[in-house]
DSSP file (Angstrom, degrees, kcal/mol; ACC not computed):
  #  RESIDUE AA STRUCTURE BP1 BP2  ACC     N-H-->O    O-->H-N    N-H-->O    O-->H-N    TCO  KAPPA ALPHA  PHI   PSI    X-CA   Y-CA   Z-CA
    1    1 A X              0   0    0      0, 0.0     2,-0.0     0, 0.0    85,-0.0   0.000 360.0 360.0 360.0  -4.5 -110.2  -15.0  -40.0
    2    2 A X        -     0   0    0      1,-0.0     2,-0.5     2,-0.0    87,-0.0  -0.361 360.0-153.3 -67.0 145.4 -108.9  -18.3  -38.7
    3    3 A X        -     0   0    0      1,-0.1     3,-0.4    -2,-0.0     4,-0.1  -0.985  13.6-164.4-123.8 126.6 -109.5  -19.1  -35.1
    4    4 A X  S    S+     0   0    0     -2,-0.5    -1,-0.1     1,-0.2     3,-0.1   0.662  91.7  46.0 -79.7 -15.8 -107.3  -21.4  -33.1
    5    5 A X  S    S-     0   0    0      1,-0.4    -1,-0.2     0, 0.0     2,-0.2   0.313 115.4 -97.4-113.0   6.8 -109.8  -21.8  -30.4
    6    6 A X        -     0   0    0     -3,-0.4    -1,-0.4     2,-0.0     2,-0.1  -0.468  60.0 -33.3 104.1-179.0 -113.0  -22.6  -32.3
    7    7 A X        -     0   0    0     -2,-0.2     2,-0.4    -3,-0.1    18,-0.1  -0.394  52.4-127.7 -79.9 153.7 -116.0  -20.5  -33.4
    8    8 A X  E     -A   24   0A   0     16,-0.6    16,-2.8    -2,-0.1     2,-0.4  -0.864  24.5-168.9-101.4 134.7 -117.4  -17.5  -31.5
    9    9 A X  E     -A   23   0A   0     -2,-0.4     2,-0.3    14,-0.2    14,-0.2  -0.946   4.4-173.5-123.0 144.0 -121.1  -17.5  -30.8
   10   10 A X  E     -A   22   0A   0     12,-2.5    12,-2.9    -2,-0.4     2,-0.5  -0.946  16.3-141.1-130.7 156.0 -123.3  -14.6  -29.5
   11   11 A X  E     -A   21   0A   0     -2,-0.3     2,-0.3    10,-0.2    10,-0.2  -0.981  21.1-173.6-118.1 123.4 -126.9  -14.5  -28.4
   12   12 A X  E     -A   20   0A   0      8,-3.0     8,-3.1    -2,-0.5     2,-0.5  -0.791  18.3-137.8-111.1 156.6 -128.9  -11.4  -29.3
   13   13 A X  E     -A   19   0A   0     -2,-0.3     6,-0.2     6,-0.2    -2,-0.0  -0.973  21.4-145.0-115.0 123.6 -132.4  -10.4  -28.3
   14   14 A X    >   -     0   0    0      4,-2.6     3,-2.0    -2,-0.5     6,-0.0  -0.130  36.5 -87.2 -79.1-179.4 -134.6   -9.0  -31.0
   15   15 A X  T 3  S+     0   0    0      1,-0.3    -1,-0.1     2,-0.1    -2,-0.0   0.716 128.8  53.4 -61.9 -22.0 -137.2   -6.2  -30.6
   16   16 A X  T 3  S-     0   0    0      2,-0.1    -1,-0.3     0, 0.0     3,-0.1   0.378 120.6-106.1 -95.0   3.3 -139.9   -8.9  -29.7
   17   17 A X  S <  S+     0   0    0     -3,-2.0     2,-0.4     1,-0.3    -2,-0.1   0.523  72.6 142.5  86.0   6.3 -137.7  -10.4  -27.0
   18   18 A X        -     0   0    0      1,-0.0    -4,-2.6    -5,-0.0     2,-0.3  -0.661  49.0-128.2 -83.7 132.9 -136.8  -13.5  -29.0
   19   19 A X  E     -A   13   0A   0     -2,-0.4     2,-0.4    -6,-0.2    -6,-0.2  -0.622  22.8-168.8 -82.0 138.1 -133.3  -14.8  -28.5
   20   20 A X  E     -A   12   0A   0     -8,-3.1    -8,-3.0    -2,-0.3     2,-0.5  -0.993   9.6-150.5-128.6 122.5 -131.2  -15.4  -31.7
   21   21 A X  E     -A   11   0A   0     -2,-0.4    20,-2.6   -10,-0.2    21,-0.5  -0.828  19.5-174.2 -96.2 129.3 -127.9  -17.3  -31.5
   22   22 A X  E     -AB  10  40A   0    -12,-2.9   -12,-2.5    -2,-0.5     2,-0.6  -0.923  22.5-135.4-124.5 146.9 -125.4  -16.2  -34.2
   23   23 A X  E     -AB   9  39A   0     16,-3.3    16,-1.8    -2,-0.3     2,-0.4  -0.901  26.2-130.1-100.2 122.7 -121.9  -17.5  -35.2
   24   24 A X  E     +AB   8  38A   0    -16,-2.8   -16,-0.6    -2,-0.6    14,-0.2  -0.579  32.4 169.3 -75.6 127.2 -119.4  -14.8  -35.7
   25   25 A X  E     -     0   0A   0     12,-3.1     2,-0.3     1,-0.4    13,-0.2   0.795  56.8 -15.0-104.3 -41.5 -117.5  -15.2  -39.0
   26   26 A X  E     - B   0  37A   0     11,-1.2    11,-2.8     2,-0.0    -1,-0.4  -0.992  46.4-143.8-163.8 157.1 -115.6  -12.0  -39.6
   27   27 A X  E     - B   0  36A   0     -2,-0.3     2,-0.4     9,-0.2     9,-0.2  -0.996  17.7-170.2-131.3 138.0 -115.1   -8.3  -38.5
   28   28 A X  E     - B   0  35A   0      7,-2.7     7,-3.0    -2,-0.4     2,-0.6  -0.993  17.7-148.0-132.2 134.4 -114.2   -5.4  -40.9
   29   29 A X  E     + B   0  34A   0     -2,-0.4     2,-0.3     5,-0.2     5,-0.2  -0.907  34.4 163.3 -94.8 122.5 -113.2   -1.9  -40.2
   30   30 A X  E >   - B   0  33A   0      3,-2.8     3,-1.3    -2,-0.6    -2,-0.1  -0.973  60.3  -9.4-148.7 126.6 -114.5    0.2  -43.1
   31   31 A X  T 3  S-     0   0    0     -2,-0.3     3,-0.1     1,-0.3    -1,-0.1   0.904 127.5 -55.3  52.1  46.8 -115.0    4.0  -43.4
   32   32 A X  T 3  S+     0   0    0      1,-0.2     2,-0.3    -3,-0.0    -1,-0.3   0.711 119.7 106.9  60.5  23.5 -114.3    4.5  -39.6
   33   33 A X  E <   -B   30   0A   0     -3,-1.3    -3,-2.8    24,-0.0     2,-0.5  -0.914  65.2-132.4-125.8 154.9 -117.0    2.0  -38.7
   34   34 A X  E     -BC  29  56A   0     22,-0.5    22,-3.0    -2,-0.3     2,-0.4  -0.943  24.0-174.4-111.1 127.2 -116.8   -1.6  -37.5
   35   35 A X  E     -BC  28  55A   0     -7,-3.0    -7,-2.7    -2,-0.5     2,-0.4  -0.909   6.3-160.1-120.4 146.9 -119.0   -4.2  -39.1
   36   36 A X  E     -BC  27  54A   0     18,-3.0    18,-2.5    -2,-0.4     2,-0.4  -0.984   5.9-148.8-129.9 139.6 -119.5   -7.9  -38.1
   37   37 A X  E     +BC  26  53A   0    -11,-2.8   -12,-3.1    -2,-0.4   -11,-1.2  -0.887  22.2 172.7-109.8 138.4 -120.7  -10.8  -40.2
   38   38 A X  E     -BC  24  52A   0     14,-2.7    14,-3.0    -2,-0.4     2,-0.3  -0.907  23.6-147.9-137.0 161.1 -122.6  -13.7  -38.7
   39   39 A X  E     -BC  23  51A   0    -16,-1.8   -16,-3.3    -2,-0.3    12,-0.1  -0.969  42.2 -96.1-122.9 146.3 -124.5  -16.8  -39.7
   40   40 A X  E >   -B   22   0A   0     10,-0.6     3,-1.4    -2,-0.3   -18,-0.3  -0.433  31.6-138.8 -59.2 133.2 -127.5  -18.1  -37.7
   41   41 A X  T 3  S+     0   0    0    -20,-2.6    -1,-0.2     1,-0.3   -19,-0.1   0.776  99.1  55.6 -68.5 -26.9 -126.1  -20.8  -35.3
   42   42 A X  T 3  S+     0   0    0    -21,-0.5    -1,-0.3     2,-0.0     2,-0.2   0.256  79.3 127.7 -91.5  14.5 -129.0  -23.2  -35.9
   43   43 A X    <   -     0   0    0     -3,-1.4     2,-0.2     7,-0.1     6,-0.0  -0.495  47.7-148.3 -73.6 135.5 -128.6  -23.2  -39.7
   44   44 A X    >   -     0   0    0     -2,-0.2     3,-1.4     1,-0.1    -1,-0.0  -0.549  29.2-104.6 -97.3 168.9 -128.4  -26.6  -41.3
   45   45 A X  T 3  S+     0   0    0      1,-0.3    -1,-0.1    -2,-0.2    -2,-0.0   0.730 120.9  58.0 -64.5 -21.0 -126.4  -27.5  -44.4
   46   46 A X  T 3  S+     0   0    0      2,-0.1    -1,-0.3     0, 0.0    -3,-0.0   0.639  87.1 100.2 -83.0 -14.9 -129.6  -27.6  -46.4
   47   47 A X  S <  S-     0   0    0     -3,-1.4     3,-0.1     1,-0.1     2,-0.1  -0.316  81.8-101.9 -72.3 154.0 -130.5  -24.0  -45.5
   48   48 A X        -     0   0    0      1,-0.1     2,-0.4    -2,-0.0    -1,-0.1  -0.372  48.8 -86.5 -69.9 154.1 -130.0  -21.1  -47.9
   49   49 A X        +     0   0    0      1,-0.1     2,-0.4    -2,-0.1    -1,-0.1  -0.494  51.8 179.0 -63.8 117.9 -126.9  -18.9  -47.3
   50   50 A X        -     0   0    0     -2,-0.4   -10,-0.6   -10,-0.1     2,-0.4  -0.746   5.7-171.7-131.1  83.8 -128.1  -16.2  -44.9
   51   51 A X  E     -C   39   0A   0     -2,-0.4     2,-0.5   -12,-0.1   -12,-0.2  -0.619   8.1-156.4 -79.6 129.0 -125.4  -13.7  -43.9
   52   52 A X  E     -C   38   0A   0    -14,-3.0   -14,-2.7    -2,-0.4     2,-0.5  -0.934   8.5-167.6-107.6 122.0 -126.3  -11.3  -41.1
   53   53 A X  E     +C   37   0A   0     -2,-0.5    16,-0.5   -16,-0.2     2,-0.3  -0.948   8.8 176.9-115.0 126.1 -124.3   -8.1  -41.1
   54   54 A X  E     -CD  36  68A   0    -18,-2.5   -18,-3.0    -2,-0.5     2,-0.4  -0.915  20.9-135.2-125.7 152.8 -124.4   -5.8  -38.1
   55   55 A X  E     -CD  35  67A   0     12,-2.9    12,-2.7    -2,-0.3     2,-0.6  -0.869  18.7-124.6-108.6 141.3 -122.6   -2.5  -37.3
   56   56 A X  E     -CD  34  66A   0    -22,-3.0   -22,-0.5    -2,-0.4     2,-0.5  -0.752  30.7-171.3 -83.9 121.4 -121.0   -1.7  -33.9
   57   57 A X  E     - D   0  65A   0      8,-3.3     8,-2.4    -2,-0.6     2,-0.5  -0.965  17.0-138.3-118.3 127.0 -122.5    1.5  -32.6
   58   58 A X  E     - D   0  64A   0     -2,-0.5     6,-0.2     6,-0.2     5,-0.1  -0.740  20.4-142.5 -87.6 124.8 -121.0    3.2  -29.6
   59   59 A X    >   -     0   0    0      4,-3.4     3,-2.6    -2,-0.5    -1,-0.0  -0.360  28.7-100.8 -80.4 162.6 -123.7    4.6  -27.3
   60   60 A X  T 3  S+     0   0    0      1,-0.3    -1,-0.1     2,-0.1    -2,-0.0   0.788 124.6  56.0 -54.9 -29.1 -123.3    7.9  -25.4
   61   61 A X  T 3  S-     0   0    0      2,-0.1    -1,-0.3     1,-0.0     3,-0.1   0.421 122.7-106.9 -84.8   3.1 -122.3    5.9  -22.2
   62   62 A X  S <  S+     0   0    0     -3,-2.6     2,-0.2     1,-0.3    -2,-0.1   0.299  76.0 136.2  91.9  -9.3 -119.5    4.2  -24.1
   63   63 A X        -     0   0    0     -5,-0.1    -4,-3.4     1,-0.1     2,-0.4  -0.491  52.5-127.9 -73.6 141.1 -121.2    0.9  -24.4
   64   64 A X  E     -D   58   0A   0     -6,-0.2     2,-0.4    -2,-0.2    -6,-0.2  -0.720  26.7-173.9 -91.4 140.0 -121.0   -0.9  -27.7
   65   65 A X  E     -D   57   0A   0     -8,-2.4    -8,-3.3    -2,-0.4     2,-0.5  -0.993  23.0-128.9-134.3 139.3 -124.2   -2.1  -29.3
   66   66 A X  E     -D   56   0A   0     -2,-0.4     2,-0.3   -10,-0.2   -10,-0.2  -0.773  34.3-178.9 -87.8 128.4 -124.8   -4.2  -32.5
   67   67 A X  E     -D   55   0A   0    -12,-2.7   -12,-2.9    -2,-0.5     2,-0.1  -0.908  27.3-109.3-127.8 154.3 -127.3   -2.6  -34.8
   68   68 A X  E     -D   54   0A   0     -2,-0.3     2,-0.6   -14,-0.2   -14,-0.1  -0.377  38.5-104.9 -75.1 159.6 -128.8   -3.5  -38.2
   69   69 A X        -     0   0    0    -16,-0.5    -1,-0.1     1,-0.2   -16,-0.1  -0.785  32.5-177.1 -89.2 121.5 -127.9   -1.6  -41.3
   70   70 A X        +     0   0    0     -2,-0.6     2,-0.6     5,-0.0    -1,-0.2   0.713  61.9  81.9 -90.0 -23.4 -130.8    0.7  -42.3
   71   71 A X     >  -     0   0    0      1,-0.2     4,-2.5     2,-0.0     5,-0.2  -0.749  66.6-154.6 -89.4 120.1 -129.1    2.0  -45.5
   72   72 A X  H  > S+     0   0    0     -2,-0.6     4,-2.6     1,-0.2     5,-0.2   0.867  95.1  51.5 -63.2 -37.9 -129.6   -0.4  -48.4
   73   73 A X  H  > S+     0   0    0      2,-0.2     4,-2.4     1,-0.2    -1,-0.2   0.915 111.0  48.0 -65.1 -42.4 -126.5    0.9  -50.2
   74   74 A X  H  > S+     0   0    0      2,-0.2     4,-2.5     1,-0.2     5,-0.2   0.914 112.5  49.5 -62.4 -43.3 -124.4    0.4  -47.1
   75   75 A X  H  X S+     0   0    0     -4,-2.5     4,-2.4     2,-0.2    -2,-0.2   0.920 111.8  47.7 -63.0 -44.7 -125.9   -3.1  -46.6
   76   76 A X  H  X S+     0   0    0     -4,-2.6     4,-2.1     2,-0.2    -2,-0.2   0.907 112.8  49.1 -62.2 -42.8 -125.1   -4.0  -50.3
   77   77 A X  H  X S+     0   0    0     -4,-2.4     4,-2.1     1,-0.2    -2,-0.2   0.916 113.4  45.4 -64.7 -43.8 -121.6   -2.7  -50.1
   78   78 A X  H  X S+     0   0    0     -4,-2.5     4,-2.8     2,-0.2     5,-0.3   0.865 109.7  55.1 -70.3 -35.1 -120.8   -4.6  -46.8
   79   79 A X  H  X S+     0   0    0     -4,-2.4     4,-2.5    -5,-0.2    -1,-0.2   0.923 109.6  48.0 -60.6 -43.1 -122.4   -7.8  -48.2
   80   80 A X  H  X S+     0   0    0     -4,-2.1     4,-2.2     2,-0.2    -2,-0.2   0.921 112.6  48.3 -62.7 -45.1 -120.0   -7.6  -51.1
   81   81 A X  H  X S+     0   0    0     -4,-2.1     4,-2.3     1,-0.2    -2,-0.2   0.945 115.3  43.4 -62.0 -50.0 -117.0   -6.9  -48.9
   82   82 A X  H  X S+     0   0    0     -4,-2.8     4,-2.9     1,-0.2     5,-0.3   0.892 111.7  54.4 -65.4 -39.2 -117.8   -9.8  -46.5
   83   83 A X  H  X S+     0   0    0     -4,-2.5     4,-2.3    -5,-0.3    -1,-0.2   0.922 110.5  46.2 -60.6 -44.1 -118.7  -12.2  -49.4
   84   84 A X  H  X S+     0   0    0     -4,-2.2     4,-2.3     2,-0.2    -1,-0.2   0.918 113.9  48.3 -63.9 -43.9 -115.3  -11.6  -51.0
   85   85 A X  H  X S+     0   0    0     -4,-2.3     4,-2.1     1,-0.2    -2,-0.2   0.909 113.3  46.8 -64.4 -42.1 -113.4  -12.0  -47.8
   86   86 A X  H  X S+     0   0    0     -4,-2.9     4,-2.5     2,-0.2    -1,-0.2   0.889 110.8  52.3 -68.0 -38.4 -115.3  -15.2  -46.9
   87   87 A X  H  X S+     0   0    0     -4,-2.3     4,-2.2    -5,-0.3    -2,-0.2   0.921 110.0  48.9 -62.0 -43.8 -114.7  -16.6  -50.4
   88   88 A X  H  X S+     0   0    0     -4,-2.3     4,-2.4     1,-0.2    -2,-0.2   0.895 110.7  51.3 -62.0 -40.6 -111.0  -15.9  -50.1
   89   89 A X  H  X S+     0   0    0     -4,-2.1     4,-2.4     2,-0.2    -2,-0.2   0.922 110.4  47.3 -63.9 -44.9 -110.9  -17.6  -46.7
   90   90 A X  H  X S+     0   0    0     -4,-2.5     4,-2.0     2,-0.2    -1,-0.2   0.871 112.0  51.0 -66.3 -36.0 -112.6  -20.7  -47.9
   91   91 A X  H  X S+     0   0    0     -4,-2.2     4,-2.0     2,-0.2    -2,-0.2   0.912 110.5  49.0 -64.9 -42.3 -110.2  -20.8  -51.0
   92   92 A X  H  X S+     0   0    0     -4,-2.4     4,-1.6     1,-0.2    -2,-0.2   0.901 110.3  51.4 -63.2 -41.2 -107.2  -20.5  -48.6
   93   93 A X  H  X S+     0   0    0     -4,-2.4     4,-0.8     1,-0.2    -1,-0.2   0.899 109.9  49.4 -62.7 -40.9 -108.6  -23.3  -46.4
   94   94 A X  H >< S+     0   0    0     -4,-2.0     3,-0.5     1,-0.2    -1,-0.2   0.873 108.2  53.4 -66.8 -37.3 -109.0  -25.6  -49.4
   95   95 A X  H 3< S+     0   0    0     -4,-2.0    -1,-0.2     1,-0.2    -2,-0.2   0.846 105.5  54.8 -66.3 -33.2 -105.5  -24.9  -50.6
   96   96 A X  H 3<        0   0    0     -4,-1.6    -1,-0.2     1,-0.2    -2,-0.2   0.733 360.0 360.0 -72.2 -22.3 -104.1  -25.9  -47.2
   97   97 A X    <<        0   0    0     -4,-0.8    -1,-0.2    -3,-0.5    -2,-0.2   0.473 360.0 360.0 -81.1 360.0 -105.8  -29.3  -47.3
């Protein structure tokens, strides 16, 4: 998950037309699906941990779209997977210092 060039940021537009900037943390291929984990870019150190998990969905025209997870079990499972991966990454970063 290390990036030699800095963090990746994306801007999404919600259903109400509001722009949301997210920082990409990790991507996982799981059960033939691609999932991506983000944190809100405007989050301060005082804010609660708010992991945003989206799934890459390929549209009929071949375009990829990020969608929210509607299935609570899928969301819980992916949260667990990303949490473990991020924890391992932070532990590895601390060991290197």
